[in-house]
Legacy VTK file of the C-alpha trace (Angstrom):
# vtk DataFile Version 3.0
C-alpha trace
ASCII
DATASET POLYDATA
POINTS 492 float
139.342 188.697 -27.584
135.952 190.112 -28.553
135.014 191.932 -31.730
135.948 195.556 -32.099
133.636 197.919 -30.179
132.325 200.793 -32.278
131.994 203.366 -29.510
132.818 206.733 -30.972
132.484 208.460 -27.618
135.667 206.707 -26.530
137.742 208.648 -29.034
139.399 212.054 -28.840
141.371 214.080 -31.360
145.127 213.458 -30.990
147.591 214.502 -33.646
144.811 215.038 -36.168
143.421 211.489 -35.827
140.722 209.933 -33.645
142.319 207.933 -30.853
141.286 206.476 -27.540
141.167 208.810 -24.563
142.864 206.391 -22.192
146.641 206.551 -21.989
147.067 203.151 -20.328
146.500 200.915 -23.378
149.501 198.802 -24.360
151.747 195.938 -23.288
153.150 195.395 -19.795
155.796 192.818 -18.825
157.104 191.252 -15.636
159.859 188.792 -14.726
160.046 186.699 -11.589
163.601 186.074 -10.421
165.386 183.824 -7.979
168.570 185.801 -7.467
169.832 186.567 -10.955
167.892 183.728 -12.577
164.527 184.391 -14.236
162.218 181.474 -13.494
159.021 182.892 -15.005
157.675 185.824 -17.008
154.367 187.428 -17.826
152.838 189.816 -20.344
149.628 191.776 -19.855
147.938 193.423 -22.843
145.318 196.138 -22.242
143.125 197.525 -25.031
140.666 200.371 -24.235
137.245 199.910 -25.816
135.279 202.594 -23.934
136.097 205.435 -21.498
136.213 202.983 -18.564
136.287 199.567 -20.212
139.047 197.378 -21.595
139.725 194.046 -23.216
142.752 192.266 -21.771
145.035 189.286 -22.394
147.363 187.866 -19.757
150.013 185.264 -20.637
152.327 184.003 -17.899
154.941 181.313 -18.564
157.252 179.426 -16.239
160.752 178.127 -16.915
159.445 174.739 -18.000
157.320 176.398 -20.696
153.957 175.850 -18.983
151.614 178.813 -19.393
148.449 180.225 -17.961
146.327 182.370 -20.253
143.442 184.591 -19.184
141.488 186.946 -21.422
138.268 188.908 -21.537
136.627 186.928 -24.324
133.408 186.744 -22.293
133.215 190.541 -22.227
135.280 193.621 -21.362
136.219 194.539 -17.806
135.092 197.817 -16.236
137.178 200.359 -14.360
136.200 201.165 -10.767
138.361 203.281 -8.442
141.354 202.866 -10.750
141.060 199.075 -10.901
139.807 196.471 -13.346
138.362 193.410 -11.620
137.919 190.214 -13.618
136.316 187.032 -12.347
136.942 183.656 -13.918
133.823 182.978 -16.044
133.302 179.413 -14.800
131.375 179.532 -11.488
133.141 176.361 -10.339
136.239 178.469 -9.678
136.142 181.339 -7.208
139.062 183.131 -8.791
139.608 186.877 -9.349
142.268 189.009 -11.034
142.640 192.696 -10.128
144.456 195.095 -12.450
145.405 198.316 -10.659
146.219 201.104 -13.135
147.969 203.595 -10.875
149.796 201.738 -8.096
152.054 203.376 -5.561
155.403 202.356 -4.192
155.964 201.366 -0.556
156.768 205.033 0.082
153.432 206.141 -1.331
154.898 207.509 -4.568
153.142 206.874 -7.897
154.845 204.304 -10.116
155.188 205.572 -13.690
154.336 203.210 -16.578
153.503 200.443 -14.120
150.454 198.276 -13.488
149.954 196.092 -10.444
148.266 192.757 -11.006
147.103 190.520 -8.166
145.033 187.350 -7.875
142.610 186.191 -5.235
141.435 182.621 -4.708
138.212 182.459 -2.728
137.985 178.715 -2.256
138.913 175.462 -3.954
141.649 175.178 -6.591
142.798 177.803 -9.106
141.590 177.367 -12.724
145.036 176.233 -13.908
147.222 173.906 -11.801
150.429 175.713 -12.808
153.078 176.553 -10.246
153.124 180.195 -11.240
151.407 183.216 -9.759
150.641 186.210 -12.011
151.008 188.604 -9.051
153.478 191.416 -9.611
154.272 194.877 -10.906
154.139 194.899 -14.691
156.288 197.522 -16.430
155.034 199.113 -19.613
156.875 198.204 -22.823
157.097 201.528 -24.645
157.743 199.763 -27.944
154.048 198.828 -28.106
150.977 200.977 -28.618
147.263 200.543 -29.308
145.755 202.095 -32.431
142.121 203.121 -32.940
140.052 200.021 -33.559
141.974 197.974 -31.013
144.982 196.780 -33.022
148.267 196.456 -31.103
151.507 197.486 -32.834
155.199 196.998 -32.086
157.478 199.883 -33.053
160.440 199.188 -35.335
162.291 202.391 -36.189
159.969 204.548 -38.260
157.724 201.566 -38.885
155.665 199.115 -36.888
154.298 195.571 -36.987
150.910 194.223 -36.000
151.574 192.572 -32.639
150.108 190.190 -30.119
147.489 191.454 -27.697
145.154 193.464 -29.922
141.484 192.856 -30.663
141.494 190.609 -33.727
138.479 188.741 -35.090
136.960 188.026 -38.479
138.781 190.038 -41.126
142.060 191.708 -40.113
143.038 194.488 -42.520
146.480 196.047 -42.343
146.773 199.744 -43.269
149.764 201.124 -45.151
150.489 203.594 -42.371
148.968 205.020 -39.217
149.424 207.795 -36.711
150.772 206.567 -33.404
151.614 208.214 -30.078
152.336 211.967 -30.151
151.112 212.215 -33.742
154.048 210.291 -35.242
153.375 208.587 -38.580
154.405 204.913 -38.740
154.714 202.773 -41.857
153.102 199.397 -41.211
155.749 196.825 -42.174
153.813 193.629 -41.571
152.622 191.122 -38.973
154.630 189.559 -36.125
154.719 185.761 -35.995
152.751 185.570 -32.736
150.418 188.504 -33.377
147.351 186.293 -33.876
148.367 183.467 -31.554
145.395 184.044 -29.245
142.948 185.152 -31.930
141.641 181.893 -33.298
138.513 183.513 -34.765
140.433 185.448 -37.431
139.154 184.189 -40.799
140.892 186.531 -43.236
144.037 188.665 -43.277
144.602 191.384 -45.870
147.770 193.397 -46.342
147.937 196.821 -47.914
150.873 196.131 -50.249
153.386 193.471 -51.229
156.115 195.069 -49.121
154.359 194.137 -45.885
155.727 190.862 -44.514
153.591 188.274 -42.769
156.043 186.556 -40.417
156.508 182.765 -40.181
153.574 180.964 -38.615
151.438 184.085 -38.240
148.371 182.390 -39.777
148.912 179.000 -38.137
146.851 180.008 -35.112
143.865 181.341 -37.037
140.889 180.055 -39.002
142.204 181.433 -42.281
141.677 178.489 -44.699
144.773 176.359 -45.361
144.951 174.391 -48.611
148.237 172.697 -49.542
147.177 172.346 -53.169
146.570 176.095 -53.539
149.328 177.784 -51.529
152.582 178.746 -53.206
155.352 176.186 -52.718
158.962 177.028 -51.839
161.938 176.479 -54.133
165.216 174.771 -53.266
168.259 177.038 -53.522
171.957 177.176 -52.639
174.267 180.029 -51.552
177.387 181.738 -52.766
180.578 181.613 -50.726
179.571 184.539 -48.480
176.206 182.824 -47.735
174.380 186.143 -48.156
172.977 185.425 -51.626
171.012 182.372 -52.790
170.103 181.156 -56.253
167.248 178.932 -57.385
168.904 176.951 -60.208
167.073 176.689 -63.510
165.838 173.222 -64.541
163.528 171.771 -67.180
159.985 172.876 -66.448
161.181 175.751 -64.248
158.496 178.366 -63.578
159.968 181.653 -62.449
158.740 182.485 -58.917
156.749 185.635 -58.294
158.176 186.301 -54.838
157.520 189.920 -53.923
158.444 189.497 -50.244
160.608 186.345 -50.239
162.154 184.486 -47.323
165.156 182.165 -47.109
164.639 179.107 -44.888
167.446 176.959 -43.457
166.662 174.494 -40.684
164.638 176.512 -38.116
165.924 179.868 -39.377
163.765 182.098 -41.579
165.169 185.411 -42.858
163.816 188.052 -45.281
165.414 188.346 -48.701
165.118 190.439 -51.847
165.199 189.561 -55.538
168.612 190.656 -56.836
169.274 189.036 -60.237
167.837 186.788 -62.948
170.193 184.937 -65.334
167.654 182.712 -67.062
168.335 182.948 -70.788
171.945 184.086 -70.276
174.027 182.098 -72.785
177.025 182.199 -70.429
175.065 180.708 -67.505
175.184 177.055 -66.458
172.162 174.980 -65.417
172.849 173.175 -62.138
174.818 173.749 -58.949
177.943 175.727 -59.800
179.764 176.285 -56.496
183.081 177.263 -58.094
181.421 179.950 -60.204
178.279 180.861 -58.291
177.476 183.928 -60.397
177.362 181.766 -63.534
174.436 179.699 -62.268
171.400 179.979 -64.498
168.561 180.923 -62.203
166.975 183.529 -59.958
169.044 185.159 -57.186
167.909 186.452 -53.776
169.977 188.474 -51.305
169.382 188.227 -47.559
168.187 191.407 -45.856
169.791 190.812 -42.454
173.130 191.976 -40.953
176.291 189.924 -41.500
176.405 188.803 -37.864
172.891 187.351 -38.198
173.923 185.555 -41.398
176.880 184.034 -39.551
174.570 182.906 -36.760
172.001 181.484 -39.182
174.587 179.277 -40.935
177.008 178.735 -38.061
179.087 175.618 -38.602
178.229 175.307 -42.298
180.238 176.324 -45.349
178.386 177.374 -48.489
179.069 174.037 -50.198
177.295 172.208 -47.343
174.083 174.222 -47.595
170.837 173.709 -49.420
167.998 176.005 -48.362
164.529 177.088 -49.453
163.339 180.354 -50.978
159.679 180.949 -50.202
157.088 183.655 -50.514
154.879 184.910 -47.687
152.035 182.519 -48.525
153.921 179.378 -47.490
155.849 180.952 -44.623
152.788 182.502 -42.977
150.979 179.154 -42.691
153.896 177.132 -41.306
156.114 177.072 -38.258
159.715 175.875 -38.358
160.752 174.061 -35.170
164.368 173.661 -34.112
165.748 170.212 -34.844
168.951 168.220 -34.879
169.968 166.225 -37.935
172.531 163.708 -39.067
175.043 165.055 -41.546
178.159 163.443 -42.954
180.694 162.763 -41.388
178.913 162.759 -38.007
178.484 159.469 -36.170
175.273 157.788 -37.261
172.583 156.864 -34.752
170.229 153.918 -35.012
166.490 154.538 -34.972
164.664 153.490 -31.770
164.400 149.686 -31.624
160.655 149.759 -30.952
160.078 151.865 -34.081
162.287 149.613 -36.213
160.301 146.572 -35.057
156.996 148.279 -35.937
158.272 149.211 -39.406
159.532 145.653 -39.985
156.171 144.217 -38.912
154.203 146.670 -41.073
156.148 145.866 -44.242
156.967 142.212 -43.504
160.674 142.479 -44.289
163.940 141.747 -42.500
165.808 144.907 -41.471
169.346 145.558 -42.736
169.949 148.797 -40.804
168.225 151.926 -39.488
169.175 155.571 -39.014
167.859 158.635 -37.197
167.816 161.392 -39.823
166.353 164.321 -37.830
164.675 164.978 -34.483
162.835 167.956 -33.013
164.640 169.629 -30.109
161.388 170.674 -28.426
158.236 168.667 -28.541
157.859 165.301 -30.193
158.836 164.230 -33.682
161.675 162.594 -35.588
162.428 161.208 -39.021
163.884 157.694 -39.150
165.127 155.635 -42.098
164.904 151.842 -42.210
166.455 149.779 -45.015
165.460 146.164 -45.470
167.572 143.208 -46.509
167.446 142.852 -50.280
164.923 140.328 -51.541
164.452 138.988 -55.074
166.882 141.589 -56.455
164.885 144.380 -54.856
166.104 146.983 -52.353
163.571 148.831 -50.221
163.767 151.655 -47.712
161.107 153.216 -45.493
160.972 156.805 -44.224
159.132 156.950 -40.897
157.827 160.000 -39.026
157.622 159.266 -35.321
155.473 161.337 -32.960
155.146 160.832 -29.196
157.116 157.609 -29.570
154.593 156.144 -32.011
154.809 155.418 -35.717
152.765 158.292 -37.178
153.358 158.079 -40.950
155.555 156.187 -43.413
156.445 155.891 -47.076
158.566 153.383 -48.952
160.953 153.542 -51.887
162.108 150.465 -53.763
164.393 149.725 -56.695
165.613 146.761 -58.654
169.310 145.982 -58.143
171.846 143.911 -60.017
173.165 140.754 -58.399
176.666 142.148 -57.742
175.142 144.763 -55.414
173.093 142.290 -53.356
175.175 142.905 -50.237
175.366 146.717 -50.543
173.441 149.227 -48.433
171.807 150.912 -51.404
170.419 153.826 -49.376
173.681 154.372 -47.534
175.929 155.030 -50.550
176.221 157.729 -53.182
174.632 156.711 -56.460
172.460 158.612 -58.930
170.925 160.800 -56.253
167.693 158.865 -55.975
168.682 157.061 -52.806
170.974 157.512 -49.825
170.612 159.220 -46.455
169.508 162.753 -47.378
170.179 166.050 -45.636
167.110 167.478 -43.907
166.915 171.083 -45.104
163.995 172.123 -42.911
160.916 170.747 -41.183
157.752 172.797 -41.632
154.664 172.165 -39.500
151.286 173.032 -40.980
148.475 174.606 -38.884
147.452 171.127 -37.641
151.009 170.225 -36.641
151.621 167.834 -39.548
155.176 167.903 -40.937
156.471 168.696 -44.393
160.108 167.540 -44.390
162.319 169.055 -47.084
165.324 166.946 -48.050
168.314 167.121 -50.382
170.215 163.979 -51.397
173.785 164.799 -52.334
175.584 162.489 -54.745
178.947 163.013 -56.511
177.393 164.374 -59.689
173.916 165.492 -58.718
171.622 166.764 -55.981
168.067 165.493 -55.747
165.535 167.662 -53.900
162.232 166.383 -52.566
159.838 166.641 -49.634
157.855 164.244 -47.462
154.410 165.514 -46.442
152.255 163.787 -43.848
148.764 162.931 -45.095
147.015 160.695 -42.576
149.341 157.775 -41.815
151.320 158.234 -45.022
154.285 160.378 -46.006
153.563 161.612 -49.527
156.630 162.266 -51.679
156.609 165.739 -53.247
159.069 165.780 -56.142
161.176 168.873 -56.694
164.146 169.338 -59.007
167.430 167.532 -59.564
170.557 169.626 -60.121
173.651 168.602 -62.011
176.740 169.321 -59.892
179.600 171.057 -61.695
182.878 169.733 -60.333
185.341 171.290 -62.795
184.642 174.683 -64.397
186.752 175.679 -67.382
LINES 1 493
492 0 1 2 3 4 5 6 7 8 9 10 11 12 13 14 15 16 17 18 19 20 21 22 23 24 25 26 27 28 29 30 31 32 33 34 35 36 37 38 39 40 41 42 43 44 45 46 47 48 49 50 51 52 53 54 55 56 57 58 59 60 61 62 63 64 65 66 67 68 69 70 71 72 73 74 75 76 77 78 79 80 81 82 83 84 85 86 87 88 89 90 91 92 93 94 95 96 97 98 99 100 101 102 103 104 105 106 107 108 109 110 111 112 113 114 115 116 117 118 119 120 121 122 123 124 125 126 127 128 129 130 131 132 133 134 135 136 137 138 139 140 141 142 143 144 145 146 147 148 149 150 151 152 153 154 155 156 157 158 159 160 161 162 163 164 165 166 167 168 169 170 171 172 173 174 175 176 177 178 179 180 181 182 183 184 185 186 187 188 189 190 191 192 193 194 195 196 197 198 199 200 201 202 203 204 205 206 207 208 209 210 211 212 213 214 215 216 217 218 219 220 221 222 223 224 225 226 227 228 229 230 231 232 233 234 235 236 237 238 239 240 241 242 243 244 245 246 247 248 249 250 251 252 253 254 255 256 257 258 259 260 261 262 263 264 265 266 267 268 269 270 271 272 273 274 275 276 277 278 279 280 281 282 283 284 285 286 287 288 289 290 291 292 293 294 295 296 297 298 299 300 301 302 303 304 305 306 307 308 309 310 311 312 313 314 315 316 317 318 319 320 321 322 323 324 325 326 327 328 329 330 331 332 333 334 335 336 337 338 339 340 341 342 343 344 345 346 347 348 349 350 351 352 353 354 355 356 357 358 359 360 361 362 363 364 365 366 367 368 369 370 371 372 373 374 375 376 377 378 379 380 381 382 383 384 385 386 387 388 389 390 391 392 393 394 395 396 397 398 399 400 401 402 403 404 405 406 407 408 409 410 411 412 413 414 415 416 417 418 419 420 421 422 423 424 425 426 427 428 429 430 431 432 433 434 435 436 437 438 439 440 441 442 443 444 445 446 447 448 449 450 451 452 453 454 455 456 457 458 459 460 461 462 463 464 465 466 467 468 469 470 471 472 473 474 475 476 477 478 479 480 481 482 483 484 485 486 487 488 489 490 491
C-alpha cells in the first residue's frame, strides 16, 4: 500500500474528530461454497484517501492454501459512477478488477453493507494461474473500521487492534486511544499478528504504552531490523497443576526478566500472561523444579490471561508434570512465528529419520550410524529435526542434530562425550543420564523473519532438566545454553 495521503479536504467532522467523508471504508469478506463446504474465501480492504479515491488490498485463498493478492501499490483507484476500476499494472496482462460500491439484488433492491467485485480478462492468461476467481458479493465485516490516516482497526469490546488492510509504510505509530464510528472512544490494545503482512515497507513500529501487545509474528513481514544478539530472549518455565500459572525457576546467574506484556509459549500456542508473584530471596523457596510444591519454587510467576477452556485446549493431552514452556516478552514474540508441529515424546513409538538424511549425516561426519530418530516435524510446510547417534569410537560417543528443509540437510550440530568402557554398547543419547544427553522434548519451534528455526528443547533426566536451544546460522545449528534445573522428587 502507498504512503498516507495528506489530503485534508477528504475529512469531515464526526464525533468531534476529523474523519473521512466516505462511509464505505473497511473490510469485506466472501466465501465460495460447494454445498455446505467452503472451498475458497476472500477479503477486500478499502481505505479512502480522497473524496473519490481509495487504496485497496484483495486477498483470495483457495482450500489448498494458494492465494492471489492484488493491491493498489502503484497508486489509488478512482471512483466513477459508483465503481472503482483497477487494471493490472503490467501491460502484458489485460486484466481488470471492478469494485462496485452500491450493488443491487436481482430484484433491483440495494444491498446493504455489500460490495460487488468482478474481474475481466481481455486476452491471454490471468496474472496468477490460481484456480480461484475473486468474483462475488463481499459482505462488510462490521468489526473493522478505518481511522483517519488510513489505519485499519479490529474492534474487541471497548478496545481495538491495528489490523490488516490499512495503509502502513515507514514508521507506524500506535495511539493510546482513538475515536471510531459514531464517536465511540476505543482503547488501542495492540497489533494483530497479520496486520503488517502486506506492508513490507514498514521500518519502525512504536507503541504508546507497555500494555499494548504486539502479537506473534507481527514484525516478521516488515523491514523493522531484526538482530538476534539484541532482542530479548525467552525464559524456560513450568506450570502448576492447573496449568494456568507458570514459574521461571531461579538459577545461578539468573537475571530477573522485565516482561511488561509477557507471553507463554508452548508448541505452536502463544497466550498472553501477567506477572503475578516473585519469590526470589524467599528463604522458604526451593531452587529448581518443584512439582509437588509448585508455590515453593524460587522464581518469577506468570498467570495466563485466557479463559479456562482455552487453557485446556492449549495443553490438551498434557499434564503439568509433562510440560516445559517459554515465557517471553513482546520483543521476541513479535519477530517470530510459531508453526504447528508434531514431536516425539515418551512413551510414543519412535520413528527413524529419513534414510537419505541419515546417509548424508554419516557421510558428512565420517562415522558409522548406531541409530536415528525423528524428534519434531512441521505439520505445514517443510522442516523437521532429526537426531543421529554414531557407533562409539575410541571411547567417544557422538550425536548430531540435523534440521531438514525441503528434504535436504539444511543445518547440523554435533555433541560428543568421552565414555567409560563398560558403556561402550549403550545408546548414550537414548538413556537418562545427567541431563546433557538423551532425546529431548521439543518445547517450541520459532521461525525468524527469514524462516530460519530456533528450536527450544528440554532434556528430562531423573534428577534434572537441561534447557537449551538450537539456532540455525548458515549451515550450522548453534547451541544456545539456557539453565539446568534440579528436580525435586521428595518434598519434606
